[in-house]
C-alpha positions in Angstrom: -174.0 48.7 79.4 -175.8 45.9 81.7 -174.5 43.5 79.3 -171.1 44.7 79.7 -171.4 44.8 83.6 -173.0 41.3 83.4 -170.0 39.9 81.2 -167.5 41.5 83.7 -169.0 39.7 86.3 -169.1 36.4 84.9 -165.6 36.6 83.8 -164.5 37.3 87.8 -166.9 34.3 89.1 -165.2 31.1 89.6 -166.4 28.3 87.1 -167.0 25.1 88.1 -165.7 22.5 86.1 -165.9 18.6 86.6 -162.9 17.0 85.6 -163.0 13.4 83.7 -160.4 11.7 85.7 -159.6 8.2 84.3 -157.9 5.8 85.9 -157.1 7.7 89.4 -160.6 7.7 91.1 -163.4 9.9 91.1 -163.8 13.0 89.0 -163.0 15.9 91.0 -165.7 19.1 90.9 -163.6 22.2 91.2 -164.1 25.7 90.3 -161.5 27.4 88.0 -160.5 30.1 90.5 -159.9 33.8 89.3 -156.3 34.0 87.9 -156.5 30.4 86.7 -157.1 29.0 83.6 -158.3 25.5 82.9 -155.4 23.3 81.1 -156.9 19.8 80.4 -153.2 18.8 79.0 -151.6 19.3 82.7 -148.9 21.4 80.6 -148.3 17.8 79.0 -146.2 16.9 81.8 -145.9 14.0 84.1 -148.6 12.0 82.4 -151.4 13.7 83.9 -153.5 14.7 81.4 -157.2 12.9 81.5 -155.9 12.0 85.1 -156.1 15.3 87.2 -158.0 18.4 87.0 -155.4 21.1 86.1 -154.9 24.7 86.2 -152.4 27.0 84.8 -151.4 30.2 86.1 -148.1 32.5 85.9 -145.6 30.8 88.2 -145.3 33.9 90.6 -148.8 33.4 91.5 -149.0 29.6 91.8 -148.4 29.8 95.7 -151.0 32.1 96.3 -153.6 30.2 93.7 -152.6 26.7 95.6 -153.6 28.6 99.2 -156.8 29.4 97.6 -157.5 26.1 96.3 -156.5 24.6 99.7 -159.2 27.1 101.3 -161.8 25.8 99.0 -161.2 22.6 99.6 -161.1 23.1 103.3 -164.5 25.0 103.1 -165.9 21.8 101.7 -164.9 19.6 104.5 -161.4 18.4 103.3 -158.8 17.8 105.8 -155.3 18.4 104.9 -153.5 15.5 106.2 -150.0 15.3 104.9 -147.9 17.0 102.3 -145.1 19.0 101.5 -143.9 22.1 99.7 -145.5 21.3 96.2 -148.1 18.8 97.4 -151.1 18.5 99.8 -153.1 15.3 100.6 -156.7 15.5 101.7 -159.0 13.5 103.5 -162.5 13.5 103.9 -164.9 11.1 105.9 -167.7 9.2 104.3 -170.9 8.8 106.0 -171.1 5.0 105.9 -167.3 4.8 107.4 -163.9 5.3 105.7 -162.5 8.2 104.2 -162.1 9.6 100.5 -158.6 10.9 99.7 -157.5 13.6 97.4 -154.2 15.4 96.5 -153.2 18.8 94.8 -149.8 19.0 93.5 -148.0 22.3 92.3 -145.7 21.9 89.5 -143.6 23.6 86.5 -142.0 22.3 83.3 -138.3 22.0 84.7 -137.0 22.0 81.0 -138.2 25.7 80.7 -136.7 28.4 82.5 -138.4 29.0 85.7 -139.0 32.9 85.7 -142.1 34.7 87.3 -144.4 34.8 83.8 -143.3 30.9 83.1 -146.5 28.9 83.4 -147.1 27.0 86.5 -149.7 24.1 87.1 -151.8 22.8 89.8 -153.3 19.4 89.3 -155.8 17.8 91.8 -156.6 14.2 91.5 -158.9 11.7 93.7 -156.9 8.8 95.4 -158.5 5.6 94.7 -160.0 3.5 97.3 -160.6 4.0 101.4 -157.6 6.0 102.5 -158.2 5.4 106.0 -158.4 1.9 105.8 -155.6 -0.1 107.8 -152.8 -1.3 105.7 -152.9 -5.2 105.4 -150.8 -6.7 108.0 -147.4 -8.0 106.9 -147.1 -11.7 106.5 -145.5 -13.5 109.5 -141.8 -14.4 108.8 -141.5 -18.1 108.6 -140.3 -20.0 111.5 -136.7 -20.8 111.3 -135.7 -24.2 112.5 -133.5 -24.6 115.5 -129.7 -25.1 114.8 -128.6 -28.7 115.7 
């Protein structure tokens, strides 16, 4: 009986997995929250496999799952800085100055019917570089000679 209770408790506990993102930024350490399933292929959509940490769940629960991930990252000091209906961009100040960036994107396969049981996905990836660095100044326009 104790083994069954332990197994049940472990099944409900979030699992922390480190995504091995290549070519985007540093790996993201994120839990696989209850209701989600790790999907290293990211649904084989949008060329995200190997570039983002992805989970899948029924499309009907993706909104609530995305809110749970937002709350998770905010509890770790990430600040939601921008976004839209399906994407949130986070920043976090570095101790030595500058900022790290990360984004969460919710999506589904547009080539399949979008019913409540269809798979939905949440991808999480870091943004390379210092997202708080000022953009380089635009080069000055060349002076035009006076008209004679």
